[in-house]
C-alpha positions as CSV (number, residue, x, y, z in Angstrom):
1,F,-0.1,-0.4,0.2
2,Q,1.4,2.8,-1.0
3,V,0.2,6.8,-0.4
4,K,1.5,9.0,-3.5
5,S,1.3,12.4,-2.1
6,E,2.3,16.0,-3.8
7,N,5.6,16.8,-2.0
8,K,7.4,13.7,-0.1
9,K,8.0,15.1,3.0
10,S,4.1,15.7,4.1
11,I,2.7,13.3,6.2
12,W,-0.7,13.4,5.0
13,N,-2.6,14.5,1.7
14,T,-4.7,17.2,1.6
15,E,-7.7,15.4,0.9
16,E,-7.6,13.6,4.2
17,V,-7.9,16.2,6.4
18,P,-11.7,18.1,6.6
19,E,-12.7,20.9,5.6
20,G,-12.8,23.7,8.6
21,S,-10.2,21.8,10.8
22,E,-7.7,24.5,9.9
23,F,-9.8,26.5,12.4
24,D,-9.7,24.0,15.3
25,D,-8.0,25.3,18.1
26,T,-8.5,23.5,21.5
27,W,-6.0,25.8,23.4
28,D,-8.5,28.6,22.7
29,P,-10.6,30.2,26.3
30,R,-13.1,32.2,24.4
31,E,-16.1,31.2,25.8
32,K,-18.3,29.2,23.0
33,P,-21.9,31.3,22.4
34,E,-25.2,30.0,22.4
35,Y,-26.5,29.4,19.1
36,E,-29.9,27.9,17.7
37,I,-30.2,26.7,14.2
38,S,-33.4,26.8,12.4
39,F,-34.7,25.9,8.6
40,K,-36.4,27.9,6.2
41,Q,-38.3,27.0,2.9
42,H,-40.4,28.4,0.8
43,V,-43.8,27.3,0.1
44,G,-46.6,28.6,-1.7
45,T,-50.5,27.5,-1.4
46,E,-49.5,24.1,-3.6
47,D,-47.8,23.0,-1.2
48,V,-49.9,23.4,1.7
49,F,-53.1,22.3,0.1
50,F,-52.4,20.5,-2.7
51,G,-49.1,18.6,-2.3
52,M,-48.4,19.0,-5.4
53,T,-44.6,19.9,-5.7
54,G,-43.6,16.6,-3.0
55,K,-42.2,19.1,-0.2
56,D,-42.3,18.1,3.0
57,P,-41.1,19.7,6.3
58,S,-38.3,18.1,6.9
59,T,-34.6,19.6,6.8
60,A,-34.3,17.8,2.9
61,C,-36.8,20.1,2.1
62,C,-35.5,23.0,3.4
63,E,-33.7,26.1,0.9
64,E,-32.1,27.9,4.1
65,I,-30.5,27.8,7.1
66,V,-30.5,30.3,10.0
67,I,-28.5,30.3,12.9
68,K,-29.0,32.6,15.9
69,I,-26.0,33.5,18.0
70,K,-25.6,35.3,21.3
71,L,-23.3,37.7,21.7
72,P,-23.7,39.3,25.1
73,E,-22.1,42.9,25.9
74,T,-20.5,42.6,21.9
75,K,-20.4,45.4,19.7
76,Y,-21.2,44.9,16.0
77,S,-17.3,46.3,15.5
78,D,-16.0,43.2,17.5
79,I,-17.9,40.4,15.2
80,T,-14.9,38.4,12.7
81,L,-17.3,35.7,10.4
82,D,-16.0,33.8,8.0
83,I,-18.3,31.2,6.0
84,Q,-17.5,28.6,4.0
85,D,-19.2,25.8,2.4
86,K,-19.3,23.8,5.3
87,V,-18.0,25.6,8.1
88,L,-18.9,28.8,9.9
89,D,-16.3,30.5,12.0
90,L,-17.7,33.4,14.2
91,R,-14.7,35.2,16.7
92,T,-15.4,38.0,18.9
93,P,-12.8,39.0,21.8
94,K,-14.8,37.2,24.5
95,N,-16.0,34.5,22.5
96,K,-15.4,32.0,19.6
97,L,-17.6,29.4,17.7
98,L,-16.6,26.9,15.1
99,L,-19.6,25.6,13.4
100,H,-19.9,22.7,11.5
101,L,-22.8,22.9,9.8
102,P,-25.7,20.2,8.6
103,Y,-25.6,20.8,5.3
104,P,-23.7,22.4,2.6
105,V,-24.2,25.9,1.7
106,N,-23.6,28.8,-0.7
107,S,-20.7,31.0,1.0
108,K,-21.1,33.5,-1.5
109,E,-25.1,34.4,-1.1
110,G,-25.2,34.3,2.6
111,R,-26.5,37.6,5.1
112,A,-26.1,38.2,8.3
113,R,-27.4,41.2,10.6
114,F,-26.6,42.2,14.4
115,L,-29.4,42.7,16.3
116,S,-28.0,45.2,18.6
117,E,-31.1,45.4,21.3
118,E,-31.1,41.2,22.3
119,E,-27.1,41.0,21.4
120,I,-28.2,38.4,18.8
121,L,-26.1,37.7,15.1
122,E,-28.7,36.6,12.9
123,V,-27.0,34.6,9.8
124,T,-29.0,33.4,7.1
125,L,-27.7,30.6,4.4
126,R,-28.8,29.7,1.4
127,V,-28.2,25.7,1.1
128,S,-26.8,24.1,-1.9
129,R,-28.6,21.1,-3.1
130,K,-28.2,19.4,-5.9
131,L,-31.4,19.1,-7.7
132,D,-33.4,16.2,-7.8
133,F,-37.8,15.8,-7.6
134,I,-37.6,17.6,-4.4
135,N,-35.7,20.7,-5.2
136,F,-36.2,21.9,-8.4
137,S,-34.3,25.5,-8.1
């Protein structure tokens, strides 16, 4: 058994390292903030009353992931947010959250807003799915 490597001195291939592991830092003393993940789907009367499109209430039919992160005593300017296809990385001076997402997302089409009164960061990400009999667009 022989493993081909790009560099003879490397001990693993880049394919063997999971996406987002470069952000893992077990020695970071910052707290992990509370967060909540919910799913959104766009439905019309043809879905609710007639069931014509085949959508159901499961997460397999949802188009967006909404993540609400509680950030007490945090200013908007202190937040650093990095979103990749499968990972959300949030850092503030007091908090750090590395979240592996349940579905791959389109990192270019996401949006975030900070609700300063509630001290919550709301991140909405579009799920990137392969087209099938449920997900037409």
